[in-house]
VOKOL-805121 format. One record per atom (N, C-alpha, C): residue number from 1; atom name; y, x, z. Coordinates in nm, 4 decimals. Layout:
BEGIN
k  a  v  u  w
NUM  CA  Y  X  Z
...
//
This chain:
BEGIN
k  a  v  u  w
1  N  13.1058  13.7147  11.2835
1  CA  13.0060  13.6937  11.1813
1  C  13.0799  13.6642  11.0505
2  N  13.0542  13.7453  10.9499
2  CA  13.1218  13.7312  10.8226
2  C  13.0238  13.6747  10.7204
3  N  13.0637  13.5673  10.6519
3  CA  12.9795  13.5054  10.5504
3  C  13.0130  13.5648  10.4149
4  N  12.9099  13.5802  10.3341
4  CA  12.9348  13.6299  10.1991
4  C  12.9966  13.5182  10.1150
5  N  13.0525  13.5548  10.0017
5  CA  13.1177  13.4549  9.9174
5  C  13.0168  13.3561  9.8597
6  N  12.8935  13.4006  9.8341
6  CA  12.7902  13.3099  9.7825
6  C  12.7537  13.2045  9.8861
7  N  12.7404  13.2457  10.0102
7  CA  12.7058  13.1528  10.1176
7  C  12.8192  13.0526  10.1385
8  N  12.9415  13.1004  10.1352
8  CA  13.0566  13.0118  10.1507
8  C  13.0624  12.9112  10.0367
9  N  13.0377  12.9562  9.9158
9  CA  13.0388  12.8669  9.8005
9  C  12.9281  12.7622  9.8106
10  N  12.8108  12.8015  9.8532
10  CA  12.6991  12.7070  9.8689
10  C  12.7334  12.6020  9.9744
11  N  12.7908  12.6442  10.0851
11  CA  12.8276  12.5503  10.1918
11  C  12.9350  12.4543  10.1417
12  N  13.0336  12.5045  10.0690
12  CA  13.1404  12.4206  10.0168
12  C  13.0867  12.3182  9.9169
13  N  12.9995  12.3597  9.8260
13  CA  12.9413  12.2673  9.7277
13  C  12.8560  12.1623  9.7982
14  N  12.7802  12.2022  9.8983
14  CA  12.6963  12.1077  9.9730
14  C  12.7823  12.0038  10.0449
15  N  12.8910  12.0481  10.1070
15  CA  12.9794  11.9535  10.1754
15  C  13.0456  11.8578  10.0771
16  N  13.0868  11.9068  9.9598
16  CA  13.1457  11.8197  9.8587
16  C  13.0439  11.7186  9.8066
17  N  12.9193  11.7622  9.7851
17  CA  12.8150  11.6709  9.7389
17  C  12.7861  11.5644  9.8446
18  N  12.7832  11.6044  9.9715
18  CA  12.7591  11.5077  10.0789
18  C  12.8733  11.4078  10.0883
19  N  12.9968  11.4551  10.0735
19  CA  13.1117  11.3644  10.0792
19  C  13.1092  11.2689  9.9598
20  N  13.0735  11.3179  9.8422
20  CA  13.0636  11.2317  9.7250
20  C  12.9547  11.1274  9.7407
21  N  12.8403  11.1666  9.7945
21  CA  12.7314  11.0719  9.8165
21  C  12.7720  10.9656  9.9185
22  N  12.8411  11.0080  10.0254
22  CA  12.8871  10.9110  10.1254
22  C  12.9835  10.8116  10.0628
23  N  13.0787  10.8611  9.9836
23  CA  13.1756  10.7729  9.9193
23  C  13.1073  10.6776  9.8237
24  N  13.0112  10.7253  9.7456
24  CA  12.9437  10.6423  9.6463
24  C  12.8606  10.5323  9.7109
25  N  12.7859  10.5662  9.8167
25  CA  12.6928  10.4705  9.8756
25  C  12.7542  10.3823  9.9839
26  N  12.8562  10.4263  10.0533
26  CA  12.9029  10.3533  10.1697
26  C  13.0411  10.2901  10.1553
27  N  13.1084  10.3102  10.0430
27  CA  13.2336  10.2384  10.0238
27  C  13.2037  10.1078  9.9535
28  N  13.2838  10.0068  9.9779
28  CA  13.2585  9.8754  9.9210
28  C  13.3173  9.8557  9.7825
29  N  13.3750  9.9596  9.7239
29  CA  13.4417  9.9416  9.5956
29  C  13.3445  9.9215  9.4809
30  N  13.2192  9.9627  9.4947
30  CA  13.1242  9.9512  9.3852
30  C  13.0483  9.8200  9.3828
31  N  13.0683  9.7342  9.4798
31  CA  12.9924  9.6098  9.4864
31  C  13.0649  9.5015  9.4077
32  N  13.0027  9.4558  9.3002
32  CA  13.0616  9.3497  9.2195
32  C  13.0119  9.2148  9.2701
33  N  13.0915  9.1102  9.2572
33  CA  13.0448  8.9778  9.3005
33  C  12.9311  8.9288  9.2114
34  N  12.8509  8.8405  9.2640
34  CA  12.7383  8.7854  9.1896
34  C  12.7882  8.6959  9.0773
35  N  12.7043  8.6787  8.9754
35  CA  12.7388  8.5948  8.8618
35  C  12.7396  8.4484  8.9054
36  N  12.8488  8.3804  8.8755
36  CA  12.8583  8.2390  8.9076
36  C  12.8983  8.1623  8.7831
37  N  12.8577  8.0374  8.7762
37  CA  12.8902  7.9537  8.6612
37  C  13.0298  7.8949  8.6733
38  N  13.0969  7.9147  8.7858
38  CA  13.2285  7.8558  8.8061
38  C  13.3412  7.9469  8.7598
39  N  13.3134  8.0736  8.7283
39  CA  13.4171  8.1665  8.6863
39  C  13.4691  8.1317  8.5478
40  N  13.5885  8.1751  8.5176
40  CA  13.6484  8.1486  8.3871
40  C  13.5839  8.2388  8.2823
41  N  13.5423  8.1808  8.1719
41  CA  13.4779  8.2558  8.0649
41  C  13.5830  8.3275  7.9824
42  N  13.5506  8.4496  7.9408
42  CA  13.6445  8.5271  7.8625
42  C  13.6188  8.5137  7.7128
43  N  13.4945  8.4931  7.6733
43  CA  13.4641  8.4816  7.5311
43  C  13.3510  8.3805  7.5111
44  N  13.3234  8.3398  7.3871
44  CA  13.2204  8.2380  7.3625
44  C  13.0802  8.2823  7.4039
45  N  13.0503  8.4104  7.3893
45  CA  12.9177  8.4579  7.4281
45  C  12.8967  8.4430  7.5782
46  N  12.9999  8.4743  7.6555
46  CA  12.9892  8.4602  7.8003
46  C  12.9774  8.3128  7.8394
47  N  13.0483  8.2262  7.7696
47  CA  13.0395  8.0830  7.7956
47  C  12.8986  8.0324  7.7678
48  N  12.8411  8.0752  7.6562
48  CA  12.7054  8.0330  7.6213
48  C  12.6058  8.0854  7.7238
49  N  12.6225  8.2115  7.7664
49  CA  12.5322  8.2689  7.8656
49  C  12.5402  8.1917  7.9970
50  N  12.6597  8.1621  8.0420
50  CA  12.6744  8.0892  8.1677
50  C  12.6176  7.9479  8.1571
51  N  12.6266  7.8866  8.0396
51  CA  12.5673  7.7543  8.0192
51  C  12.4164  7.7619  8.0293
52  N  12.3577  7.8643  7.9655
52  CA  12.2125  7.8802  7.9712
52  C  12.1641  7.9115  8.1119
53  N  12.2395  7.9921  8.1859
53  CA  12.2014  8.0256  8.3234
53  C  12.2042  7.9010  8.4109
54  N  12.3006  7.8152  8.3896
54  CA  12.3095  7.6947  8.4722
54  C  12.1970  7.5960  8.4414
55  N  12.1349  7.6060  8.3232
55  CA  12.0245  7.5168  8.2869
55  C  11.8885  7.5642  8.3381
56  N  11.8827  7.6863  8.3884
56  CA  11.7547  7.7379  8.4386
56  C  11.7084  7.6573  8.5588
57  N  11.5800  7.6294  8.5617
57  CA  11.5206  7.5586  8.6737
57  C  11.4443  7.6596  8.7600
58  N  11.4330  7.6345  8.8883
58  CA  11.3552  7.7264  8.9724
58  C  11.2079  7.7235  8.9321
59  N  11.1442  7.8371  8.9432
59  CA  11.0024  7.8491  8.9073
59  C  10.9178  7.8027  9.0249
60  N  10.8204  7.7168  8.9975
60  CA  10.7270  7.6730  9.1002
60  C  10.5848  7.6933  9.0490
61  N  10.4951  7.7168  9.1388
61  CA  10.3553  7.7365  9.1053
61  C  10.2720  7.6289  9.1741
62  N  10.1805  7.5679  9.0981
62  CA  10.0906  7.4682  9.1562
62  C  9.9767  7.5429  9.2246
63  N  9.9699  7.5337  9.3571
63  CA  9.8675  7.6059  9.4318
63  C  9.7474  7.5176  9.4638
64  N  9.7423  7.3977  9.4097
64  CA  9.6301  7.3076  9.4344
64  C  9.4993  7.3584  9.3766
65  N  9.5055  7.4494  9.2795
65  CA  9.3827  7.5026  9.2191
65  C  9.2992  7.5794  9.3214
66  N  9.3630  7.6365  9.4220
66  CA  9.2885  7.7147  9.5204
66  C  9.2004  7.6272  9.6094
67  N  9.2265  7.4987  9.6172
67  CA  9.1417  7.4099  9.6969
67  C  9.0441  7.3321  9.6083
68  N  9.0493  7.3544  9.4778
68  CA  8.9588  7.2872  9.3846
68  C  8.8159  7.3382  9.4050
69  N  8.7140  7.2498  9.4073
69  CA  8.5749  7.2947  9.4274
69  C  8.5275  7.3905  9.3179
70  N  8.5773  7.3751  9.1968
70  CA  8.5363  7.4679  9.0902
70  C  8.5884  7.6087  9.1169
71  N  8.7060  7.6196  9.1768
71  CA  8.7596  7.7511  9.2090
71  C  8.6856  7.8130  9.3270
72  N  8.6581  7.7326  9.4298
72  CA  8.5903  7.7871  9.5479
72  C  8.4448  7.8204  9.5195
73  N  8.3868  7.7658  9.4111
73  CA  8.2472  7.7964  9.3763
73  C  8.2342  7.9229  9.2922
74  N  8.3443  7.9851  9.2544
74  CA  8.3374  8.1067  9.1737
74  C  8.2714  8.2191  9.2515
75  N  8.1931  8.3011  9.1791
75  CA  8.1192  8.4112  9.2406
75  C  8.1662  8.5420  9.1771
76  N  8.1796  8.6440  9.2561
76  CA  8.2208  8.7748  9.2075
76  C  8.1028  8.8436  9.1382
77  N  8.1176  8.8786  9.0118
77  CA  8.0108  8.9401  8.9342
77  C  8.0411  9.0851  8.8990
78  N  8.1128  9.1555  8.9829
78  CA  8.1487  9.2931  8.9516
78  C  8.0267  9.3840  8.9569
79  N  8.0278  9.4836  8.8725
79  CA  7.9207  9.5829  8.8681
79  C  7.9705  9.7080  8.9383
80  N  7.8915  9.7607  9.0322
80  CA  7.9375  9.8815  9.1011
80  C  7.9403  10.0002  9.0038
81  N  8.0410  10.0835  9.0172
81  CA  8.0561  10.2006  8.9327
81  C  8.0025  10.3211  9.0078
82  N  7.9081  10.3915  8.9435
82  CA  7.8494  10.5103  9.0061
82  C  7.9508  10.6240  9.0008
83  N  7.9635  10.6998  9.1078
83  CA  8.0586  10.8109  9.1063
83  C  8.0120  10.9210  9.0102
84  N  8.1063  10.9787  8.9392
84  CA  8.0780  11.0862  8.8446
84  C  8.1203  11.2182  8.9065
85  N  8.0492  11.3262  8.8717
85  CA  8.0918  11.4561  8.9250
85  C  8.2264  11.4970  8.8634
86  N  8.3012  11.5742  8.9387
86  CA  8.4313  11.6197  8.8904
86  C  8.4121  11.7185  8.7760
87  N  8.5107  11.7301  8.6927
87  CA  8.5054  11.8218  8.5791
87  C  8.5267  11.9658  8.6223
88  N  8.5574  12.0498  8.5239
88  CA  8.5791  12.1917  8.5526
88  C  8.7099  12.2094  8.6288
89  N  8.7187  12.3131  8.7119
89  CA  8.8434  12.3359  8.7870
89  C  8.9624  12.3623  8.6937
90  N  8.9394  12.4345  8.5828
90  CA  9.0456  12.4625  8.4867
90  C  8.9976  12.4161  8.3496
91  N  9.0389  12.2971  8.3044
91  CA  8.9872  12.2451  8.1783
91  C  9.0341  12.3244  8.0569
92  N  9.1351  12.4095  8.0726
92  CA  9.1854  12.4866  7.9597
92  C  9.1247  12.6271  7.9512
93  N  9.0450  12.6629  8.0486
93  CA  8.9810  12.7936  8.0477
93  C  8.8706  12.7937  7.9426
94  N  8.8389  12.9115  7.8867
94  CA  8.7305  12.9174  7.7872
94  C  8.5973  12.8752  7.8495
95  N  8.5171  12.8089  7.7686
95  CA  8.3859  12.7639  7.8147
95  C  8.2924  12.8837  7.8158
96  N  8.2235  12.9088  7.9275
96  CA  8.1330  13.0227  7.9328
96  C  8.0200  13.0104  7.8282
97  N  7.9916  13.1212  7.7593
97  CA  7.8825  13.1226  7.6631
97  C  7.9216  13.0754  7.5241
98  N  8.0479  13.0374  7.5046
98  CA  8.0933  12.9912  7.3737
98  C  8.1963  13.0904  7.3225
99  N  8.1758  13.1389  7.1991
99  CA  8.2697  13.2304  7.1387
99  C  8.3623  13.1558  7.0443
100  N  8.4849  13.2029  7.0312
100  CA  8.5821  13.1371  6.9443
100  C  8.5508  13.1684  6.7996
101  N  8.5611  13.0689  6.7106
101  CA  8.5383  13.0880  6.5680
101  C  8.6589  13.1568  6.5069
102  N  8.6305  13.2514  6.4146
102  CA  8.7424  13.3262  6.3550
102  C  8.7542  13.2958  6.2092
//
């Protein structure tokens, strides 16, 4: 069975793309360590950023409102939406019975 040069080229390009994808996704060289405040700062901007990051507090949400009687007494007042018929199959087609102005 003899392969044409186009088929051989397609197979070769596909194998190279697969090898590149495997190298990119499965090698550990692309994984950078996480940002830590203990690393040595290289410039003043990085020092300021690391200082601000260390001052961040974790976000918490007060969930006590869900047990509040005023919250549990709320009523849903949504209005049902009536279904509308679908438009024309081809909205760019000329409208029947209408002539173009010249």
